[in-house]
Short mmCIF file of the C-alpha atoms (twelve columns), coordinates in Angstrom:
data_MODEL
# 
_entry.id   MODEL 
# 
loop_
_atom_site.group_PDB 
_atom_site.id 
_atom_site.type_symbol 
_atom_site.label_atom_id 
_atom_site.label_alt_id 
_atom_site.label_comp_id 
_atom_site.label_asym_id 
_atom_site.label_seq_id 
_atom_site.Cartn_x 
_atom_site.Cartn_y 
_atom_site.Cartn_z 
_atom_site.pdbx_PDB_model_num 
ATOM 1   C CA . MET A 1   0.000   0.000   0.000   1 
ATOM 2   C CA . GLY A 2   1.292   3.442   -0.843  1 
ATOM 3   C CA . ARG A 3   1.930   5.925   1.904   1 
ATOM 4   C CA . LEU A 4   -0.926  8.246   2.805   1 
ATOM 5   C CA . THR A 5   1.284   10.749  4.635   1 
ATOM 6   C CA . ALA A 6   4.913   11.868  4.565   1 
ATOM 7   C CA . ARG A 7   7.120   13.953  6.852   1 
ATOM 8   C CA . ALA A 8   9.021   17.054  5.769   1 
ATOM 9   C CA . PRO A 9   11.173  19.576  7.697   1 
ATOM 10  C CA . VAL A 10  9.752   23.109  7.975   1 
ATOM 11  C CA . VAL A 11  10.698  26.353  9.654   1 
ATOM 12  C CA . LYS A 12  7.800   27.706  11.709  1 
ATOM 13  C CA . LEU A 13  7.838   31.518  11.900  1 
ATOM 14  C CA . SER A 14  5.784   34.030  13.857  1 
ATOM 15  C CA . LEU A 15  5.572   37.839  13.721  1 
ATOM 16  C CA . ASP A 16  7.211   38.162  17.146  1 
ATOM 17  C CA . GLY A 17  10.459  36.985  15.581  1 
ATOM 18  C CA . ALA A 18  10.391  33.491  16.978  1 
ATOM 19  C CA . SER A 19  11.288  30.611  14.713  1 
ATOM 20  C CA . ARG A 20  11.820  26.914  15.173  1 
ATOM 21  C CA . ARG A 21  12.478  23.916  13.040  1 
ATOM 22  C CA . ARG A 22  10.064  21.046  13.139  1 
ATOM 23  C CA . ALA A 23  8.772   18.135  11.105  1 
ATOM 24  C CA . ASP A 24  5.422   18.580  9.384   1 
ATOM 25  C CA . THR A 25  3.033   15.869  8.197   1 
ATOM 26  C CA . LEU A 26  2.016   16.142  4.536   1 
ATOM 27  C CA . VAL A 27  -0.518  14.252  2.485   1 
ATOM 28  C CA . VAL A 28  1.086   12.112  -0.219  1 
ATOM 29  C CA . GLU A 29  0.229   12.914  -3.823  1 
ATOM 30  C CA . GLU A 30  1.273   10.459  -6.540  1 
ATOM 31  C CA . PRO A 31  0.191   9.792   -10.129 1 
ATOM 32  C CA . LEU A 32  -2.036  6.855   -10.978 1 
ATOM 33  C CA . GLU A 33  -2.259  5.729   -14.573 1 
ATOM 34  C CA . ILE A 34  -5.496  3.878   -15.297 1 
ATOM 35  C CA . ARG A 35  -5.425  1.464   -18.206 1 
ATOM 36  C CA . VAL A 36  -8.256  -0.595  -19.663 1 
ATOM 37  C CA . GLY A 37  -7.239  -3.814  -21.369 1 
ATOM 38  C CA . GLY A 38  -3.632  -2.646  -21.394 1 
ATOM 39  C CA . ARG A 39  -4.514  0.619   -23.135 1 
ATOM 40  C CA . PRO A 40  -3.759  3.882   -21.251 1 
ATOM 41  C CA . LEU A 41  -6.896  5.838   -20.441 1 
ATOM 42  C CA . THR A 42  -5.971  8.588   -17.984 1 
ATOM 43  C CA . VAL A 43  -3.460  9.716   -15.393 1 
ATOM 44  C CA . THR A 44  -4.728  11.364  -12.241 1 
ATOM 45  C CA . MET A 45  -2.864  12.770  -9.265  1 
ATOM 46  C CA . ARG A 46  -4.277  11.049  -6.208  1 
ATOM 47  C CA . THR A 47  -3.649  9.994   -2.635  1 
ATOM 48  C CA . PRO A 48  -2.644  6.300   -2.767  1 
ATOM 49  C CA . GLY A 49  -5.218  3.877   -1.410  1 
ATOM 50  C CA . HIS A 50  -8.521  2.486   -2.680  1 
ATOM 51  C CA . ASP A 51  -7.120  2.619   -6.212  1 
ATOM 52  C CA . VAL A 52  -9.450  -0.093  -7.520  1 
ATOM 53  C CA . GLU A 53  -12.452 1.858   -6.238  1 
ATOM 54  C CA . LEU A 54  -11.021 4.987   -7.867  1 
ATOM 55  C CA . ALA A 55  -10.755 3.243   -11.232 1 
ATOM 56  C CA . ALA A 56  -14.225 1.700   -10.978 1 
ATOM 57  C CA . GLY A 57  -15.783 5.020   -9.978  1 
ATOM 58  C CA . PHE A 58  -13.992 6.821   -12.791 1 
ATOM 59  C CA . LEU A 59  -15.367 4.332   -15.313 1 
ATOM 60  C CA . VAL A 60  -18.898 4.807   -13.938 1 
ATOM 61  C CA . SER A 61  -18.509 8.586   -14.129 1 
ATOM 62  C CA . GLU A 62  -17.367 8.353   -17.738 1 
ATOM 63  C CA . GLY A 63  -20.241 6.080   -18.745 1 
ATOM 64  C CA . VAL A 64  -17.964 3.133   -19.571 1 
ATOM 65  C CA . ILE A 65  -19.704 0.894   -16.991 1 
ATOM 66  C CA . SER A 66  -22.952 1.274   -15.047 1 
ATOM 67  C CA . HIS A 67  -22.658 -1.525  -12.485 1 
ATOM 68  C CA . GLY A 68  -20.000 -3.590  -10.784 1 
ATOM 69  C CA . GLY A 69  -20.662 -6.717  -12.812 1 
ATOM 70  C CA . GLN A 70  -19.082 -5.011  -15.806 1 
ATOM 71  C CA . PHE A 71  -15.773 -4.581  -13.919 1 
ATOM 72  C CA . ALA A 72  -14.063 -7.979  -14.062 1 
ATOM 73  C CA . ALA A 73  -10.509 -7.544  -12.762 1 
ATOM 74  C CA . ALA A 74  -7.760  -5.100  -11.886 1 
ATOM 75  C CA . VAL A 75  -4.003  -5.529  -11.752 1 
ATOM 76  C CA . HIS A 76  -1.399  -3.228  -10.254 1 
ATOM 77  C CA . CYS A 77  1.561   -3.279  -12.581 1 
ATOM 78  C CA . GLY A 78  4.796   -1.473  -13.170 1 
ATOM 79  C CA . GLY A 79  5.547   1.195   -15.690 1 
ATOM 80  C CA . PRO A 80  7.959   0.721   -18.622 1 
ATOM 81  C CA . GLY A 81  10.798  -1.571  -17.689 1 
ATOM 82  C CA . THR A 82  9.289   -2.970  -14.497 1 
ATOM 83  C CA . GLY A 83  8.524   -6.370  -15.907 1 
ATOM 84  C CA . GLY A 84  4.746   -6.160  -15.740 1 
ATOM 85  C CA . PRO A 85  2.334   -7.910  -13.399 1 
ATOM 86  C CA . GLY A 86  3.488   -10.210 -10.650 1 
ATOM 87  C CA . ALA A 87  1.853   -12.765 -8.402  1 
ATOM 88  C CA . THR A 88  -1.802  -12.916 -7.497  1 
ATOM 89  C CA . GLY A 89  -2.552  -11.274 -4.176  1 
ATOM 90  C CA . THR A 90  -4.689  -8.701  -2.466  1 
ATOM 91  C CA . ASP A 91  -5.278  -5.148  -3.560  1 
ATOM 92  C CA . ALA A 92  -1.926  -3.479  -3.095  1 
ATOM 93  C CA . ALA A 93  -3.581  -0.110  -2.506  1 
ATOM 94  C CA . GLY A 94  -5.731  -1.326  0.357   1 
ATOM 95  C CA . SER A 95  -9.059  -1.239  -1.442  1 
ATOM 96  C CA . ALA A 96  -11.926 -3.218  0.041   1 
ATOM 97  C CA . VAL A 97  -13.256 -5.198  -2.928  1 
ATOM 98  C CA . ALA A 98  -16.518 -7.145  -2.912  1 
ATOM 99  C CA . GLY A 99  -17.790 -9.734  -5.350  1 
ATOM 100 C CA . PRO A 100 -16.473 -13.239 -6.038  1 
ATOM 101 C CA . SER A 101 -16.022 -12.570 -9.765  1 
ATOM 102 C CA . LEU A 102 -13.583 -9.689  -9.270  1 
ATOM 103 C CA . ARG A 103 -9.875  -10.503 -9.368  1 
ATOM 104 C CA . VAL A 104 -7.401  -8.050  -7.867  1 
ATOM 105 C CA . LEU A 105 -3.736  -8.666  -8.490  1 
ATOM 106 C CA . GLY A 106 -0.692  -6.964  -7.073  1 
ATOM 107 C CA . THR A 107 2.964   -6.539  -7.990  1 
ATOM 108 C CA . ALA A 108 6.115   -6.227  -5.953  1 
ATOM 109 C CA . SER A 109 8.819   -5.512  -8.509  1 
ATOM 110 C CA . ALA A 110 12.478  -5.417  -7.561  1 
ATOM 111 C CA . ASP A 111 12.872  -1.853  -8.822  1 
ATOM 112 C CA . GLY A 112 10.558  -0.420  -6.158  1 
ATOM 113 C CA . ASN A 113 7.397   0.118   -8.177  1 
ATOM 114 C CA . THR A 114 4.802   1.749   -5.917  1 
ATOM 115 C CA . TYR A 115 1.693   0.498   -7.677  1 
ATOM 116 C CA . ASN A 116 1.028   3.652   -9.656  1 
ATOM 117 C CA . VAL A 117 -0.292  1.851   -12.744 1 
ATOM 118 C CA . LEU A 118 -3.614  0.003   -12.608 1 
ATOM 119 C CA . ASP A 119 -4.842  -2.088  -15.546 1 
ATOM 120 C CA . VAL A 120 -8.572  -2.870  -15.577 1 
ATOM 121 C CA . THR A 121 -10.216 -5.757  -17.394 1 
ATOM 122 C CA . LEU A 122 -13.863 -5.286  -18.308 1 
ATOM 123 C CA . ALA A 123 -16.350 -8.150  -18.294 1 
ATOM 124 C CA . PRO A 124 -16.935 -10.004 -21.583 1 
ATOM 125 C CA . GLY A 125 -19.218 -8.065  -23.886 1 
ATOM 126 C CA . VAL A 126 -18.546 -4.654  -22.276 1 
ATOM 127 C CA . ALA A 127 -17.337 -2.177  -24.868 1 
ATOM 128 C CA . PRO A 128 -13.959 -0.575  -24.115 1 
ATOM 129 C CA . PRO A 129 -13.733 3.196   -23.706 1 
ATOM 130 C CA . ALA A 130 -13.990 5.143   -26.925 1 
ATOM 131 C CA . ALA A 131 -10.684 6.347   -28.314 1 
ATOM 132 C CA . ASP A 132 -11.651 10.002  -27.862 1 
ATOM 133 C CA . LEU A 133 -12.250 9.426   -24.140 1 
ATOM 134 C CA . ALA A 134 -8.565  8.878   -23.457 1 
ATOM 135 C CA . ARG A 135 -6.896  11.765  -21.682 1 
ATOM 136 C CA . ASN A 136 -3.381  12.003  -23.017 1 
ATOM 137 C CA . PHE A 137 -2.067  14.414  -20.379 1 
ATOM 138 C CA . TYR A 138 -2.133  14.640  -16.615 1 
ATOM 139 C CA . THR A 139 -5.348  15.346  -14.754 1 
ATOM 140 C CA . THR A 140 -4.413  17.504  -11.785 1 
ATOM 141 C CA . SER A 141 -5.782  16.930  -8.310  1 
ATOM 142 C CA . SER A 142 -7.892  20.089  -8.565  1 
ATOM 143 C CA . CYS A 143 -9.497  19.429  -11.937 1 
ATOM 144 C CA . GLY A 144 -10.832 16.262  -13.488 1 
ATOM 145 C CA . VAL A 145 -12.936 17.605  -16.345 1 
ATOM 146 C CA . CYS A 146 -10.141 19.739  -17.803 1 
ATOM 147 C CA . GLY A 147 -8.586  16.688  -19.425 1 
ATOM 148 C CA . LYS A 148 -11.549 16.129  -21.746 1 
ATOM 149 C CA . ALA A 149 -10.783 16.010  -25.461 1 
ATOM 150 C CA . SER A 150 -13.786 18.238  -26.154 1 
ATOM 151 C CA . ILE A 151 -16.350 20.106  -24.104 1 
ATOM 152 C CA . GLU A 152 -19.126 18.135  -25.802 1 
ATOM 153 C CA . ALA A 153 -17.812 14.936  -24.209 1 
ATOM 154 C CA . VAL A 154 -18.642 16.309  -20.753 1 
ATOM 155 C CA . ALA A 155 -22.370 15.797  -21.277 1 
ATOM 156 C CA . THR A 156 -22.277 12.071  -20.508 1 
ATOM 157 C CA . VAL A 157 -25.674 10.381  -20.482 1 
ATOM 158 C CA . SER A 158 -26.510 8.553   -17.268 1 
ATOM 159 C CA . SER A 159 -28.037 5.072   -17.175 1 
ATOM 160 C CA . TYR A 160 -30.267 6.174   -14.288 1 
ATOM 161 C CA . ASP A 161 -33.282 8.493   -14.190 1 
ATOM 162 C CA . LEU A 162 -33.151 10.611  -11.034 1 
ATOM 163 C CA . SER A 163 -36.693 11.880  -11.551 1 
ATOM 164 C CA . THR A 164 -38.036 8.500   -10.416 1 
ATOM 165 C CA . ASP A 165 -36.312 8.759   -7.018  1 
ATOM 166 C CA . THR A 166 -38.907 10.284  -4.685  1 
ATOM 167 C CA . VAL A 167 -36.884 10.058  -1.456  1 
ATOM 168 C CA . ALA A 168 -37.613 12.878  1.005   1 
ATOM 169 C CA . VAL A 169 -35.570 14.009  3.994   1 
ATOM 170 C CA . ASP A 170 -35.965 16.340  6.961   1 
ATOM 171 C CA . PRO A 171 -33.590 19.334  6.988   1 
ATOM 172 C CA . GLY A 172 -32.480 18.304  10.471  1 
ATOM 173 C CA . MET A 173 -30.803 15.211  9.059   1 
ATOM 174 C CA . LEU A 174 -28.919 17.212  6.454   1 
ATOM 175 C CA . VAL A 175 -27.441 19.769  8.867   1 
ATOM 176 C CA . ASP A 176 -25.711 16.946  10.732  1 
ATOM 177 C CA . LEU A 177 -23.897 15.627  7.651   1 
ATOM 178 C CA . PRO A 178 -20.903 18.043  7.582   1 
ATOM 179 C CA . ASP A 179 -19.928 17.264  11.177  1 
ATOM 180 C CA . ARG A 180 -20.379 13.537  10.637  1 
ATOM 181 C CA . LEU A 181 -18.199 13.671  7.531   1 
ATOM 182 C CA . ARG A 182 -15.569 15.774  9.282   1 
ATOM 183 C CA . ALA A 183 -15.389 13.319  12.183  1 
ATOM 184 C CA . GLU A 184 -14.278 10.584  9.764   1 
ATOM 185 C CA . GLN A 185 -11.446 12.550  8.154   1 
ATOM 186 C CA . ALA A 186 -8.550  10.832  9.899   1 
ATOM 187 C CA . VAL A 187 -5.851  11.810  7.404   1 
ATOM 188 C CA . PHE A 188 -7.109  15.403  7.217   1 
ATOM 189 C CA . ASP A 189 -6.591  15.646  10.977  1 
ATOM 190 C CA . LYS A 190 -2.903  14.898  10.434  1 
ATOM 191 C CA . THR A 191 -2.295  16.970  7.307   1 
ATOM 192 C CA . GLY A 192 -5.061  19.526  6.770   1 
ATOM 193 C CA . GLY A 193 -4.714  18.810  3.063   1 
ATOM 194 C CA . LEU A 194 -7.416  16.401  1.935   1 
ATOM 195 C CA . HIS A 195 -10.891 16.528  0.479   1 
ATOM 196 C CA . ALA A 196 -13.553 14.103  1.657   1 
ATOM 197 C CA . ALA A 197 -16.727 12.603  0.223   1 
ATOM 198 C CA . GLY A 198 -19.276 10.617  2.152   1 
ATOM 199 C CA . LEU A 199 -22.372 8.668   1.177   1 
ATOM 200 C CA . PHE A 200 -25.424 8.668   3.462   1 
ATOM 201 C CA . ASP A 201 -28.690 6.726   3.419   1 
ATOM 202 C CA . LEU A 202 -31.455 9.361   3.492   1 
ATOM 203 C CA . THR A 203 -34.015 6.977   4.984   1 
ATOM 204 C CA . THR A 204 -31.997 5.679   7.943   1 
ATOM 205 C CA . GLY A 205 -29.313 8.353   8.213   1 
ATOM 206 C CA . GLU A 206 -26.620 5.663   8.060   1 
ATOM 207 C CA . MET A 207 -23.178 6.682   6.874   1 
ATOM 208 C CA . LEU A 208 -22.370 4.133   4.174   1 
ATOM 209 C CA . VAL A 209 -18.814 5.062   3.230   1 
ATOM 210 C CA . VAL A 210 -16.300 7.919   3.481   1 
ATOM 211 C CA . ARG A 211 -13.227 8.415   1.330   1 
ATOM 212 C CA . GLU A 212 -10.461 11.048  1.428   1 
ATOM 213 C CA . ASP A 213 -8.183  12.176  -1.383  1 
ATOM 214 C CA . VAL A 214 -6.025  15.098  -2.401  1 
ATOM 215 C CA . GLY A 215 -8.418  15.526  -5.352  1 
ATOM 216 C CA . ARG A 216 -12.102 16.170  -4.669  1 
ATOM 217 C CA . HIS A 217 -13.099 14.324  -7.842  1 
ATOM 218 C CA . ASN A 218 -10.989 11.326  -6.776  1 
ATOM 219 C CA . ALA A 219 -12.693 11.188  -3.375  1 
ATOM 220 C CA . VAL A 220 -16.071 11.012  -5.115  1 
ATOM 221 C CA . ASP A 221 -14.844 8.402   -7.607  1 
ATOM 222 C CA . LYS A 222 -13.664 6.247   -4.703  1 
ATOM 223 C CA . VAL A 223 -17.126 6.467   -3.114  1 
ATOM 224 C CA . VAL A 224 -18.849 5.611   -6.406  1 
ATOM 225 C CA . GLY A 225 -16.350 2.826   -7.046  1 
ATOM 226 C CA . TRP A 226 -17.034 1.354   -3.605  1 
ATOM 227 C CA . ALA A 227 -20.731 1.310   -4.467  1 
ATOM 228 C CA . ALA A 228 -20.130 -0.266  -7.882  1 
ATOM 229 C CA . LEU A 229 -17.924 -3.027  -6.494  1 
ATOM 230 C CA . SER A 230 -20.473 -3.635  -3.720  1 
ATOM 231 C CA . ASP A 231 -23.244 -3.978  -6.347  1 
ATOM 232 C CA . ARG A 232 -25.161 -0.979  -4.977  1 
ATOM 233 C CA . LEU A 233 -25.707 1.041   -8.162  1 
ATOM 234 C CA . PRO A 234 -27.903 2.952   -8.699  1 
ATOM 235 C CA . LEU A 235 -27.569 4.705   -5.350  1 
ATOM 236 C CA . ARG A 236 -31.235 5.517   -4.883  1 
ATOM 237 C CA . GLY A 237 -32.259 7.245   -1.664  1 
ATOM 238 C CA . THR A 238 -28.773 8.522   -0.816  1 
ATOM 239 C CA . ALA A 239 -26.950 11.820  -0.425  1 
ATOM 240 C CA . LEU A 240 -23.373 12.528  -1.451  1 
ATOM 241 C CA . MET A 241 -21.754 14.946  1.014   1 
ATOM 242 C CA . VAL A 242 -18.548 16.721  -0.059  1 
ATOM 243 C CA . SER A 243 -16.198 18.775  2.064   1 
ATOM 244 C CA . GLY A 244 -15.689 21.614  -0.411  1 
ATOM 245 C CA . ARG A 245 -17.542 23.196  -3.284  1 
ATOM 246 C CA . ALA A 246 -19.990 21.502  -5.653  1 
ATOM 247 C CA . SER A 247 -18.524 21.687  -9.144  1 
ATOM 248 C CA . PHE A 248 -20.061 20.594  -12.431 1 
ATOM 249 C CA . GLU A 249 -17.968 17.446  -12.371 1 
ATOM 250 C CA . LEU A 250 -19.111 16.364  -8.917  1 
ATOM 251 C CA . ALA A 251 -22.740 16.894  -9.925  1 
ATOM 252 C CA . GLN A 252 -22.119 14.803  -13.037 1 
ATOM 253 C CA . LYS A 253 -20.550 11.993  -10.999 1 
ATOM 254 C CA . ALA A 254 -23.545 11.932  -8.651  1 
ATOM 255 C CA . ILE A 255 -25.945 11.750  -11.595 1 
ATOM 256 C CA . MET A 256 -23.981 8.966   -13.295 1 
ATOM 257 C CA . ALA A 257 -24.166 6.895   -10.079 1 
ATOM 258 C CA . GLY A 258 -27.901 7.476   -9.604  1 
ATOM 259 C CA . ILE A 259 -27.423 9.606   -6.473  1 
ATOM 260 C CA . PRO A 260 -30.448 11.912  -6.045  1 
ATOM 261 C CA . MET A 261 -28.857 14.495  -3.710  1 
ATOM 262 C CA . LEU A 262 -25.505 16.318  -3.627  1 
ATOM 263 C CA . THR A 263 -24.694 18.412  -0.552  1 
ATOM 264 C CA . ALA A 264 -21.656 20.620  -0.019  1 
ATOM 265 C CA . VAL A 265 -20.292 22.884  2.697   1 
ATOM 266 C CA . SER A 266 -19.324 25.471  0.113   1 
ATOM 267 C CA . ALA A 267 -20.736 27.017  -3.052  1 
ATOM 268 C CA . PRO A 268 -21.853 25.311  -6.252  1 
ATOM 269 C CA . SER A 269 -20.836 26.578  -9.657  1 
ATOM 270 C CA . SER A 270 -23.379 27.969  -12.101 1 
ATOM 271 C CA . LEU A 271 -22.883 25.005  -14.420 1 
ATOM 272 C CA . ALA A 272 -23.407 22.546  -11.551 1 
ATOM 273 C CA . VAL A 273 -26.725 24.207  -10.748 1 
ATOM 274 C CA . GLU A 274 -27.807 24.100  -14.391 1 
ATOM 275 C CA . LEU A 275 -26.857 20.433  -14.713 1 
ATOM 276 C CA . ALA A 276 -28.584 19.497  -11.443 1 
ATOM 277 C CA . ALA A 277 -31.820 21.227  -12.453 1 
ATOM 278 C CA . ASN A 278 -31.845 19.521  -15.848 1 
ATOM 279 C CA . ALA A 279 -31.117 16.072  -14.432 1 
ATOM 280 C CA . GLY A 280 -33.414 16.152  -11.401 1 
ATOM 281 C CA . LEU A 281 -30.550 16.240  -8.879  1 
ATOM 282 C CA . THR A 282 -31.191 17.941  -5.545  1 
ATOM 283 C CA . LEU A 283 -28.259 20.305  -5.030  1 
ATOM 284 C CA . VAL A 284 -27.576 21.833  -1.604  1 
ATOM 285 C CA . GLY A 285 -24.749 24.286  -0.963  1 
ATOM 286 C CA . PHE A 286 -23.426 26.264  1.992   1 
ATOM 287 C CA . LEU A 287 -24.586 23.492  4.335   1 
ATOM 288 C CA . ARG A 288 -23.234 25.003  7.538   1 
ATOM 289 C CA . GLY A 289 -24.647 25.229  11.036  1 
ATOM 290 C CA . ASP A 290 -28.423 25.172  10.797  1 
ATOM 291 C CA . THR A 291 -28.758 26.773  7.353   1 
ATOM 292 C CA . MET A 292 -28.382 25.710  3.747   1 
ATOM 293 C CA . ASN A 293 -29.082 26.932  0.227   1 
ATOM 294 C CA . VAL A 294 -31.148 24.618  -1.973  1 
ATOM 295 C CA . TYR A 295 -30.358 25.300  -5.620  1 
ATOM 296 C CA . SER A 296 -32.437 22.583  -7.258  1 
ATOM 297 C CA . GLY A 297 -34.692 19.687  -6.340  1 
ATOM 298 C CA . ALA A 298 -36.181 21.309  -3.224  1 
ATOM 299 C CA . GLU A 299 -39.133 18.899  -3.379  1 
ATOM 300 C CA . ARG A 300 -36.954 16.211  -1.776  1 
ATOM 301 C CA . ILE A 301 -36.504 18.307  1.386   1 
ATOM 302 C CA . ARG A 302 -39.457 18.430  3.754   1 
ATOM 303 C CA . MET A 303 -40.131 22.058  4.642   1 
# 
């Protein structure tokens, strides 16, 4: 498993002239190349861990797969010159993988490969990603959509119709979500440098899963990937809670996974609001204290 945190020396200064040297804890950021059938698809900068979920969630978000049964296997392998895949084992990135049909392989190459290449095998009969979907340059941790070949490709069509999800929730349940999400951010407590995404059942209030990552889009992909590999898609009757703003891409990922509600502690973008309204997604921003702004889908919140 890759490191989640690293230590670095810093000089701590204050305006009174005092200074001292100390070690600081940083979140690790490393590239992950996702391949499908041996063919490079994208490179994203991510926090190591739950890499198989990240890949599965990414494929759901891009419309390549719509349920976990279409994701057959994943192998961590080396880059050029590492000798390729090694022995069968557990997920080297620490992902919790469900489903007897899914194979997860790991490598331990002599040259110190840190499992930064993941090759996915799709189930028989599942079409591979279209050639124009491939992102031939790095996706940074702050932007996932910017690697698209064309802006038209952003408008991915979901397999799930959110308008049929009639779940309703009391506002009192929603105002508790930011604190519940924050309480689960173990790595953020050490580094202060991670985004988080959590999935909640709107009927029972149960927290289903929380994932952290240096990239907000990666954190959401890990949540969606967990759901796909657990055979939970579509995620009817749930809310996706994110620790930052609600961008177009995060709204799109929620829609692609069949999540009817996206909540955020910060602001949405104008395009996220437009997309949410068109798709029937309930979008809540500035969810802080006992107030919130509902930008679309207010009928799902009991007033």
